[in-house]
N, C-alpha and C positions, 0 to 999 in steps of 0.2 A: 880214179879221182886224182886231180892234180892238187898236191899238198902245198901248203902255203910256202916251204922251204923250198919247192920245184919252181915257184912264180917270183917275178922281180920286187914282189912287195916289200920283201925284208931289205934289199939292196936299195930301194926307193926312201925307205924309212931312215936307213944308216945314211944315205947321202943327204937327206934333209936335217938330220940330227946334227951331222958335221958342217954344215951350213948354217946352224942356228948360232946367233950372236949371244954373246954375255949379257948384253942389254935386255933381249927378249927372254932370256932365262930369269933375270931378276924382275921384270914386268910380270911374268906368269907366276913366279912363286909369291909374290906378293898381292896379285890378283887373286890366286887360290886363298891365300889366309884372309883377304877381303871379304870373300862372300861365304866362307865357313864362319868366320866370326858374326857376319851379318845375320845368319840363318839361326844363329844362338843368341841374338840380340846383343850382342857384346859390342859396346860403343868402340872397342879397340879397332874394330873394321875401318874406322875412317881414316886414322893414321896408316894402316896399311894401303889403304885405296890412294891417299895421297902419294906414297912413295911409288906404287905400282904404276900410277897414271902417269907421273912425272916422267917416268922412263920411256912410258909408251909414245908420247908425242913424236919424238923423234923418229922412231920404229917405223909407225906408220905414214909419216910423211915421206919418210925415204922409200917406202913402198908403194907411193903413189894411191893411197886410199886416204886422200885429203880429208874427208868427213869425219873418218875414223879418229885421225889426230887432232881435229880441232873438238871431237867429242871429248878426248881427254884433257883438254884445257878446261873445258865445262867440268869435269870430274873432278879436278883440282879444287875448284870452287865450291863444289858440291861436298866434297870432303870435310870441308870446314864448316860448312852449312849443316851439314848432315850430324857432325859430332856436336854442334851445339843444340841443333833440333833434340836429338835424343836425350840429352842432359837436361835442356831446358823449355822443350816445346809443349809440355802438358798444361794442364790447368794451374793456374798461378805460378808459372815457371818450374814445374815438376818435370819428372821424368816422363817423357812420352810413352803412350800407350798405344797398341796395335789398334786400328780403326778399319772401316770399309768404305768403299765408294758406293754411290748409289748408280742405278743403271743411266740416269742421265750423266753423271760424271764419266762413267766409261765410253759412252756415246759419243761425248765431247772430246775425250783423250784420244780415242781410235780415229776420229774424224780429223783432228789436229795432226796426228802423226801422217796420215794418208795424204792430207793436202801438201803438207811440208815435203813430204817425199817427193811428190810429183813436181813439184816447183824446183827444188833443188837438185833432183835427179836430171831434169832437163837442163837446166844450166850447167852442170857439169859435163854431161853429155855434148852439149853445144859449144861449150869454151874453154874445156880443159882435156888434159890427157887421162882423166880418172879412169880406173879399172870399175867396170860394174857399178856405174854412176847411180843406178836405181836401188839396186841391193845395198849400196854403201850407203846412200841416203836414208834407206828404210831403217837399217841397224842403229844408224846415227840418230835421228829424229826419236825412234821407239825409245831408244835407251835414254835420251833427253828427258822424256816424259815419265819413264818408268823410274830413273834414278830420284827424280823429284818425290816419286811414290814412296821411295824407300826411304828418304830423308823424314818423311810423313808418317812412316810406318802404316801404310796402306796395306792391307792383306794381300789384294790381288795383285800386287806387284809381281810376285813369284810365278803367277799364270803368265804375265806378259813376258816375262824373261824367257820362259820355255820357248815361245816363239821367236824372240829375237836371238836367243842362243843357238838355235838350230839354223837359223839364216845366217849368222856370224859365221858359222863353221864352213859353209860354202864359200863365203868371202874369203876366209883365211887360207883355205886350202888352195884356193885359184890364186892367192899371193904367195903360197909357199911358206906361210907361217905355221908350221907344223905344231910346235908347241902351243900356239893360240888355239889352233883347232882342237888340240887334245884337252887343253883347259876349258874350253867352252863345252865340249862334251861332258866334263866332269860338271861343270856348271848346272848342266840339265838335270843331272841327278841332285845336286845339291838343292837345286830350284824346289824340286819336289818335296824333300827335306824341310826346306825353309818354310814352305808352304804349310806343312803339317804342323810344324813348331809354332808358327805364328797364329794359326787357326787356333790351337789349344790354349795359346796365351789369350787371345780374344774371347774363347768361350770361358775362361776362369775369370777374366774381367766382368764378363757379363753375369755370371753367378754371382759375384762379391757385391754387386749393385743392388 
């Protein structure tokens, strides 16, 4: 059996790490901090998101995944909106509680994601030099919808992120963003943890009523 040490994998990883920029490291660190805090319902996740996404805009534009770059502009806005919502978005401007989508809301969200993916993917493939235009479009529009779900503390957002993060790993590996690929693999595990944490919070709130 061939050992991992006998293959070129370690050499590839070492080369990828050497090529990793400082801006990618900053973006990854704050991106990881964001999702850990979000899973714990800690509103400090939003300042972390603001810093992480701010550094990602240039990184992704330079890597020619334009939709991801524009997505991070949206994330900057949502970081401010999300912080306010979590603090004052509940009844009578109280702290926002975890809630759930109905089946109709899920159907609308998924249909919207797929429609926007096809439209922007077609445009990017036809008019730009974008890499993986349809995959780039899917991860972008799905993240747009799902990030809004996070700002409103919709429980199922974590299930959406499982799909989005898996697709994003393929995109980042193709573009050579090793740290981002590793980060999104961690996101998958944290999404499971976040879902369980938020589900418990939702159940506790129901029992109090």
